[in-house]
LUMBA-941193 format. One line per field, with one value per residue: x, y, z of N, C-alpha, C in turn. Coordinates in pm, whole numbers, m for minus. Example, Ala and Ser with C-alpha at 12.3 -4.5 7.8 and 13.67 -1.06 7.14 Angstrom:
REM residues 2
n.x <- c(1319 1285)
n.y <- c(m569 m225)
n.z <- c(780 708)
ca.x <- c(1230 1367)
ca.y <- c(m450 m106)
ca.z <- c(780 714)
c.x <- c(1320 1290)
c.y <- c(m330 3)
c.z <- c(780 787)
//
This chain:
REM residues 293
n.x <- c(m956 m1050 m1230 m1131 m877 m758 m753 m578 m346 m291 m200 23 m10 40 m138 m374 m241 m254 m440 m437 m189 0 75 268 240 435 355 445 362 373 302 131 41 m227 m518 m747 m654 m478 m655 m811 m619 m543 m786 m818 m612 m693 m910 m814 m884 m840 m832 m548 m370 m149 m73 171 199 349 351 491 582 644 801 705 449 130 17 m285 m520 m468 m640 m598 m650 m460 m240 m56 237 366 603 824 1005 1275 1395 1462 1674 1679 1434 1484 1683 1547 1341 1484 1602 1373 1266 1476 1475 1223 1004 867 685 621 645 545 567 417 254 46 m293 m293 m465 m550 m717 m991 m906 m660 m420 m460 m451 m183 m50 m125 m6 271 307 246 437 756 975 918 1002 934 676 434 119 m186 m281 m548 m700 m851 m1137 m1346 m1598 m1584 m1414 m1152 m1046 m733 m661 m513 m275 m122 138 258 307 513 840 1195 1531 1669 1465 1321 1510 1558 1306 1283 1498 1427 1211 960 606 539 535 611 374 368 175 80 280 475 713 920 1034 1271 1450 1556 1804 1979 1910 1926 2208 2291 2136 2075 1957 1855 1660 1459 1186 1038 1081 1057 1147 1425 1438 1328 1523 1741 1636 1601 1857 1912 1686 1408 1119 791 495 156 m161 m371 m590 m478 m462 m557 m536 m550 m406 m257 40 321 628 864 1141 1491 1715 1873 2013 2291 2397 2527 2421 2372 2110 2016 2186 2113 1872 1773 1643 1573 1537 1311 1128 1107 1002 753 639 609 444 211 138 207 205 474 675 690 820 1100 1162 1070 1240 1492 1463 1444 1221 1025 775 416 180 m124 m479 m693 m1024 m1190 m1063 m989 m725 m384 m164 132 222 363 283)
n.y <- c(3951 3703 3699 3498 3457 3706 3695 3482 3592 3799 3657 3543 3300 3067 3035 2766 2472 2367 2085 1929 1855 1567 1321 1064 799 587 298 89 m219 m422 m746 m897 m1149 m1174 m1203 m1038 m797 m719 m686 m475 m269 m249 m176 77 212 201 366 616 817 1057 1268 1269 1149 880 533 319 15 m205 m518 m676 m996 m1268 m1571 m1806 m1744 m1759 m1567 m1397 m1372 m1073 m783 m514 m353 m394 m243 m341 m510 m815 m912 m1144 m1242 m1397 m1357 m1119 m952 m994 m880 m610 m543 m574 m388 m144 m150 m140 113 273 241 320 510 761 1019 1057 877 602 361 89 m119 m405 m379 m126 166 407 718 830 1057 1118 1101 1304 1528 1514 1542 1802 1952 1900 2010 2271 2357 2363 2336 2141 1819 1590 1455 1406 1288 1253 955 732 479 173 10 m276 m163 62 365 455 739 875 1122 1442 1708 1892 1935 1706 1556 1651 1651 1619 1529 1464 1440 1228 1014 994 910 670 514 491 327 450 526 703 750 748 721 487 480 733 888 1043 1089 1275 1136 1234 1271 1031 952 1072 967 679 596 626 461 211 m90 m204 m257 m518 m548 m332 m187 79 240 260 371 625 732 760 948 1172 1263 1440 1587 1792 1696 1759 1820 1738 1873 1688 1421 1127 847 517 248 m98 m198 m106 60 m62 m29 m277 m395 m478 m238 m69 150 374 424 661 858 1189 1279 1147 1226 1487 1470 1569 1685 1957 1966 1806 1961 2190 2067 1995 2249 2314 2109 2148 2388 2639 2979 3191 3055 2822 2896 2885 2611 2528 2671 2566 2297 2277 2230 2172 2374 2354 2199 2318 2323 2552 2590 2788 2914 2695 2615 2522 2609 2725 2697 2806 2663)
n.z <- c(m2229 m1998 m1680 m1515 m1629 m1580 m1303 m1260 m1373 m1196 m982 m1074 m1206 m1454 m1769 m1825 m1977 m2323 m2384 m2606 m2686 m2699 m2447 m2302 m2078 m1875 m1707 m1468 m1331 m1053 m1006 m740 m696 m647 m821 m831 m727 m929 m1144 m1050 m1041 m1314 m1432 m1323 m1448 m1713 m1702 m1737 m1956 m2087 m2369 m2581 m2408 m2384 m2317 m2172 m2060 m1840 m1705 m1440 m1334 m1112 m1203 m1085 m1016 m1137 m1397 m1448 m1729 m1903 m1961 m2135 m2350 m2549 m2477 m2304 m2181 m2076 m1837 m1718 m1423 m1238 m997 m731 m801 m1075 m1142 m1073 m1261 m1505 m1475 m1460 m1714 m1879 m1813 m1895 m2172 m2246 m2446 m2345 m2164 m1889 m1577 m1366 m1115 m968 m716 m766 m670 m587 m695 m941 m914 m1114 m1367 m1263 m1413 m1594 m1427 m1338 m1581 m1656 m1452 m1486 m1740 m1694 m1511 m1567 m1405 m1223 m1163 m1033 m846 m582 m466 m276 m114 m57 156 96 230 311 317 161 85 294 384 439 654 732 780 510 575 691 474 330 190 219 124 361 554 447 448 721 823 689 786 1054 1041 1007 999 805 457 103 m129 m391 m610 m611 m700 m943 m1210 m1438 m1743 m1837 m1628 m1570 m1672 m1501 m1255 m1267 m1277 m1010 m866 m636 m555 m251 m69 47 52 m55 m350 m422 m216 m239 m490 m445 m273 m448 m628 m465 m441 m644 m708 m607 m428 m506 m333 m382 m316 m374 m435 m564 m579 m454 m213 m125 75 373 397 557 687 745 811 824 964 722 650 693 1027 1092 940 814 834 1055 1260 1295 1412 1669 1990 1959 1683 1653 1792 1629 1404 1505 1535 1267 1154 1295 1204 1327 1333 1216 1381 1233 1004 1026 1027 776 608 674 607 334 171 m122 m284 m227 m437 m534 m605 m753 m729 m821 m1037 m1177 m1201 m1135 m867 m693 m354 m41 179)
ca.x <- c(m912 m1160 m1209 m1044 m741 m707 m726 m457 m234 m261 m132 135 m42 39 m264 m380 m181 m342 m435 m428 m53 m5 171 267 274 481 301 495 279 434 194 154 m14 m372 m579 m840 m575 m427 m768 m847 m517 m551 m907 m796 m527 m772 m1006 m748 m921 m831 m777 m409 m286 m122 m28 265 178 431 315 601 533 742 776 630 314 56 m42 m416 m534 m464 m718 m556 m670 m340 m134 21 339 392 746 849 1137 1296 1455 1452 1776 1634 1329 1545 1752 1449 1271 1574 1614 1249 1255 1580 1441 1085 985 751 706 609 656 497 583 331 221 m94 m372 m306 m553 m552 m848 m1020 m857 m529 m317 m489 m399 m37 m9 m143 93 402 312 237 557 869 1074 878 1044 894 567 355 m10 m244 m338 m644 m693 m982 m1187 m1458 m1719 m1564 m1285 m1115 m953 m635 m661 m395 m233 m24 272 318 332 621 961 1328 1613 1702 1344 1286 1605 1537 1187 1309 1585 1358 1091 845 484 527 596 574 292 408 72 54 408 510 831 947 1132 1398 1542 1601 1946 2051 1876 1964 2346 2313 2032 2123 1846 1896 1542 1405 1041 976 1181 1042 1224 1556 1416 1311 1653 1821 1578 1624 1995 1925 1562 1315 989 679 375 29 m280 m465 m605 m441 m472 m604 m471 m621 m314 m188 184 390 767 905 1262 1610 1771 1975 2085 2405 2356 2589 2363 2347 1969 1994 2263 2043 1739 1776 1520 1539 1486 1173 1044 1082 910 622 588 572 330 92 115 215 256 607 769 703 903 1238 1173 1054 1362 1603 1438 1457 1102 966 644 301 96 m265 m573 m790 m1149 m1252 m998 m960 m582 m293 m72 229 209 468 228)
ca.y <- c(3858 3667 3726 3393 3481 3821 3651 3401 3680 3874 3566 3483 3162 3053 2982 2620 2430 2303 1941 1855 1804 1431 1280 918 755 451 247 m43 m281 m543 m838 m952 m1284 m1168 m1168 m926 m675 m679 m638 m343 m173 m230 m100 217 271 213 476 743 828 1194 1278 1313 1070 743 448 209 m63 m325 m596 m763 m1105 m1371 m1687 m1910 m1697 m1762 m1437 m1413 m1300 m929 m709 m373 m291 m405 m151 m403 m612 m894 m939 m1234 m1236 m1515 m1319 m977 m885 m1000 m779 m477 m521 m558 m261 m36 m157 m93 257 337 234 364 636 815 1149 1049 739 561 217 64 m257 m438 m351 19 210 550 781 879 1193 1138 1125 1436 1626 1509 1597 1947 2010 1894 2102 2409 2393 2288 2313 2026 1693 1477 1499 1302 1336 1190 822 685 335 112 m88 m348 m79 177 429 510 845 912 1267 1501 1831 1879 1944 1575 1491 1721 1571 1655 1408 1430 1394 1095 913 978 829 536 441 468 247 534 497 798 694 809 619 471 512 878 951 1043 1166 1291 1039 1300 1268 894 941 1117 882 538 564 628 377 84 m156 m278 m293 m647 m551 m227 m132 224 309 289 461 759 778 803 1070 1283 1312 1544 1659 1819 1633 1850 1757 1788 1862 1627 1276 1065 701 446 120 m191 m239 2 40 m66 m68 m374 m458 m445 m105 m90 274 395 493 793 943 1327 1295 1095 1304 1613 1441 1593 1737 2085 1936 1756 2074 2271 1991 2007 2380 2314 2019 2207 2518 2750 3094 3246 2951 2721 2948 2840 2470 2518 2723 2473 2165 2279 2176 2234 2430 2264 2219 2322 2346 2657 2550 2904 2939 2566 2616 2483 2713 2681 2763 2768 2572)
ca.z <- c(m2125 m1909 m1538 m1461 m1676 m1507 m1167 m1267 m1401 m1074 m888 m1148 m1243 m1599 m1822 m1837 m2103 m2420 m2360 m2730 m2698 m2646 m2345 m2287 m1944 m1848 m1582 m1433 m1228 m999 m968 m607 m688 m628 m949 m815 m711 m1060 m1224 m997 m1084 m1459 m1462 m1287 m1551 m1835 m1687 m1769 m2097 m2135 m2505 m2587 m2319 m2429 m2208 m2193 m1937 m1828 m1586 m1399 m1249 m1082 m1287 m1015 m993 m1262 m1430 m1510 m1856 m1883 m2059 m2127 m2482 m2630 m2435 m2197 m2206 m1955 m1823 m1605 m1360 m1155 m869 m708 m881 m1214 m1155 m1073 m1388 m1612 m1454 m1500 m1859 m1939 m1796 m1975 m2314 m2272 m2516 m2275 m2100 m1743 m1529 m1233 m1094 m853 m682 m792 m550 m586 m804 m967 m927 m1247 m1387 m1199 m1514 m1649 m1330 m1342 m1710 m1652 m1361 m1549 m1854 m1643 m1435 m1620 m1300 m1143 m1225 m950 m759 m514 m418 m158 m134 44 180 77 325 249 311 74 98 424 348 539 665 795 714 402 633 716 345 260 202 169 130 500 622 396 497 865 844 637 877 1180 1015 1034 924 695 338 m23 m196 m532 m708 m609 m730 m1085 m1244 m1581 m1795 m1867 m1514 m1547 m1705 m1382 m1140 m1280 m1241 m865 m807 m582 m488 m132 10 7 48 m135 m441 m434 m113 m294 m602 m391 m221 m563 m684 m374 m453 m746 m738 m498 m444 m485 m278 m437 m231 m467 m420 m691 m582 m335 m196 m38 180 443 387 686 669 847 763 900 938 621 626 781 1150 1103 838 860 867 1190 1354 1319 1466 1812 2051 1896 1551 1666 1834 1510 1318 1567 1498 1126 1129 1356 1139 1421 1257 1242 1423 1128 896 1043 989 631 544 698 549 189 106 m240 m255 m239 m555 m495 m714 m727 m794 m886 m1166 m1239 m1232 m1028 m823 m594 m224 54 280)
c.x <- c(m1027 m1127 m1113 m900 m679 m669 m597 m334 m193 m186 m14 113 m44 m96 m258 m325 m284 m328 m429 m289 m44 104 157 318 325 426 354 416 346 323 227 97 m164 m437 m669 m766 m525 m538 m810 m748 m529 m675 m888 m707 m608 m876 m944 m765 m912 m770 m634 m316 m273 m59 72 265 266 397 429 547 643 703 693 488 240 m13 m177 m422 m545 m538 m684 m559 m542 m226 m36 122 366 538 767 990 1150 1362 1438 1553 1738 1524 1388 1610 1654 1371 1358 1590 1491 1236 1358 1539 1303 1081 856 786 713 602 594 512 515 315 76 m171 m385 m387 m548 m696 m866 m977 m720 m422 m336 m432 m247 15 m17 m37 231 413 307 366 674 973 1040 913 986 786 498 228 m56 m303 m434 m632 m833 m1012 m1302 m1584 m1703 m1425 m1265 m1007 m860 m624 m535 m353 m133 118 336 345 441 754 1084 1411 1642 1580 1307 1379 1586 1418 1207 1393 1513 1232 964 725 460 599 545 503 331 303 32 178 443 637 848 1052 1268 1497 1604 1751 2033 2031 1936 2110 2372 2211 2090 2009 1898 1776 1484 1255 984 1082 1176 1122 1360 1547 1403 1443 1738 1767 1605 1765 2006 1801 1477 1181 880 558 250 m82 m395 m470 m580 m465 m530 m533 m553 m533 m247 m40 246 532 807 1025 1379 1655 1889 2054 2199 2363 2420 2540 2341 2202 1940 2067 2193 1906 1742 1644 1478 1483 1342 1077 1008 986 768 559 534 446 201 64 110 279 392 708 791 798 1046 1255 1163 1181 1478 1586 1451 1340 1071 828 533 222 m50 m351 m676 m919 m1218 m1195 m971 m813 m503 m203 18 218 322 416 108)
c.y <- c(3831 3701 3625 3416 3600 3783 3570 3490 3756 3790 3496 3336 3152 3001 2831 2578 2366 2152 1860 1797 1669 1409 1130 881 611 410 105 m98 m410 m632 m905 m1093 m1289 m1116 m1046 m795 m625 m623 m497 m236 m145 m149 48 287 296 324 612 771 969 1197 1330 1236 928 665 344 130 m188 m394 m693 m872 m1210 m1500 m1794 m1867 m1690 m1628 m1459 m1342 m1150 m860 m561 m307 m291 m314 m214 m505 m682 m934 m1025 m1213 m1353 m1484 m1168 m900 m884 m896 m639 m447 m498 m427 m144 m33 m104 59 332 346 289 501 700 952 1138 903 724 410 181 m85 m284 m430 m202 60 361 600 829 1026 1218 1173 1263 1544 1631 1572 1750 2013 2012 1993 2248 2452 2307 2257 2193 1898 1570 1526 1380 1365 1260 1055 789 534 276 11 m163 m264 43 233 486 615 876 1063 1315 1623 1801 1877 1808 1499 1563 1654 1647 1527 1366 1376 1253 988 890 887 686 455 404 382 324 491 595 743 769 701 607 517 659 958 933 1124 1173 1188 1105 1294 1130 878 987 1022 743 509 559 541 244 20 m239 m321 m424 m641 m451 m158 20 299 350 382 605 816 832 934 1191 1340 1430 1631 1678 1754 1735 1770 1822 1772 1808 1477 1210 914 647 311 33 m234 m118 m30 41 m116 m163 m450 m417 m303 m119 37 290 472 631 887 1084 1348 1248 1177 1435 1592 1452 1649 1868 2065 1889 1866 2160 2199 1998 2141 2378 2231 2077 2349 2636 2869 3142 3136 2847 2766 2894 2696 2455 2563 2626 2342 2162 2218 2248 2286 2327 2301 2212 2355 2449 2624 2667 2928 2812 2559 2572 2601 2658 2765 2718 2667 2498)
c.z <- c(m2029 m1765 m1477 m1502 m1604 m1364 m1163 m1286 m1276 m973 m954 m1178 m1395 m1647 m1836 m1972 m2195 m2405 m2489 m2751 m2628 m2541 m2328 m2148 m1946 m1712 m1562 m1316 m1183 m944 m835 m589 m670 m758 m938 m798 m846 m1147 m1180 m1045 m1233 m1498 m1431 m1390 m1678 m1825 m1720 m1919 m2153 m2275 m2502 m2495 m2373 m2314 m2256 m2062 m1940 m1696 m1556 m1306 m1231 m1152 m1217 m978 m1126 m1285 m1498 m1644 m1830 m1996 m2047 m2264 m2565 m2590 m2338 m2250 m2075 m1952 m1700 m1551 m1264 m1021 m853 m794 m1028 m1239 m1162 m1207 m1501 m1598 m1500 m1652 m1929 m1930 m1881 m2121 m2348 m2338 m2462 m2217 m1948 m1700 m1390 m1225 m963 m827 m718 m662 m528 m708 m817 m970 m1070 m1260 m1327 m1302 m1578 m1557 m1336 m1470 m1710 m1565 m1427 m1665 m1808 m1576 m1482 m1513 m1211 m1219 m1155 m855 m694 m460 m295 m197 m21 57 178 188 258 234 221 91 238 398 465 543 736 718 604 458 654 587 266 292 153 178 274 574 576 453 647 894 796 734 1006 1164 1048 952 811 573 215 m105 m343 m632 m707 m648 m878 m1106 m1395 m1625 m1813 m1751 m1494 m1575 m1588 m1266 m1151 m1245 m1091 m792 m764 m503 m372 m48 m42 m16 m51 m219 m444 m330 m166 m414 m553 m339 m336 m622 m596 m388 m549 m762 m612 m530 m411 m437 m336 m334 m317 m439 m555 m695 m452 m329 m102 80 242 448 527 664 782 794 851 867 843 593 727 907 1167 995 894 901 1009 1294 1390 1383 1619 1863 1984 1756 1555 1710 1713 1415 1372 1531 1355 1101 1184 1306 1237 1350 1308 1280 1313 1016 905 993 837 560 558 622 398 116 m24 m203 m280 m364 m511 m617 m671 m802 m864 m1025 m1244 m1284 m1111 m993 m716 m468 m133 156 222)
//
């Protein structure tokens, strides 16, 4: 046994999975009408060249928007829609019928970092209990990448925390291109999925997923975006939501303890919130491990 393997065993870290086992990713891309954004997104998908990974790319575009020629090495299917409801129905149908292992649905203009799919594949194969995960997204500026910094604490989610931030039009959000889920959970998610958001379909997708699965946060940069996400819509959630009723002064104080990593005091908030553990990468062992913070 190597030193690295002994170190992993002492920390209960499973050995890295064999990457020869193939995995297939479904990538749904919603075309926003900007040709350059779509090209950027497609190029980032095509850079995921890890052996054993296959791609199923579906580009959704509105009929009144001319779709530019798509170069995706024959892995892409173009799907037109004539209304938001038509798009929702076709997206759900595609995901239901897709013969894939993992899924991600994003907006054109978002881009995956090279190696992102490899990281996601390794995590899912290493931890069977993880059905849904999200990583870190940066924001591109004309001069390069403008990395959004902050502690991992502000990127951790539970169903109540997510609904509270969504209803209050918070600036905290779950980036689509940094979020992946196993196809196997779709049979549970799709029956309770109700699209009500006019601007961002993912908001309703996340609400449905939170009903049955914990979201694991990765301390890993997975994607970038040219547009800073800003929620700006009518309050569509019920004002008597449990997530809102519990949002009192004491709740905000406990959240402050947690976000600022104040020892001991942060324990109470983590226990109450029901957060899944954080996925981190150990550069010494080249393995992923789970941490409470």
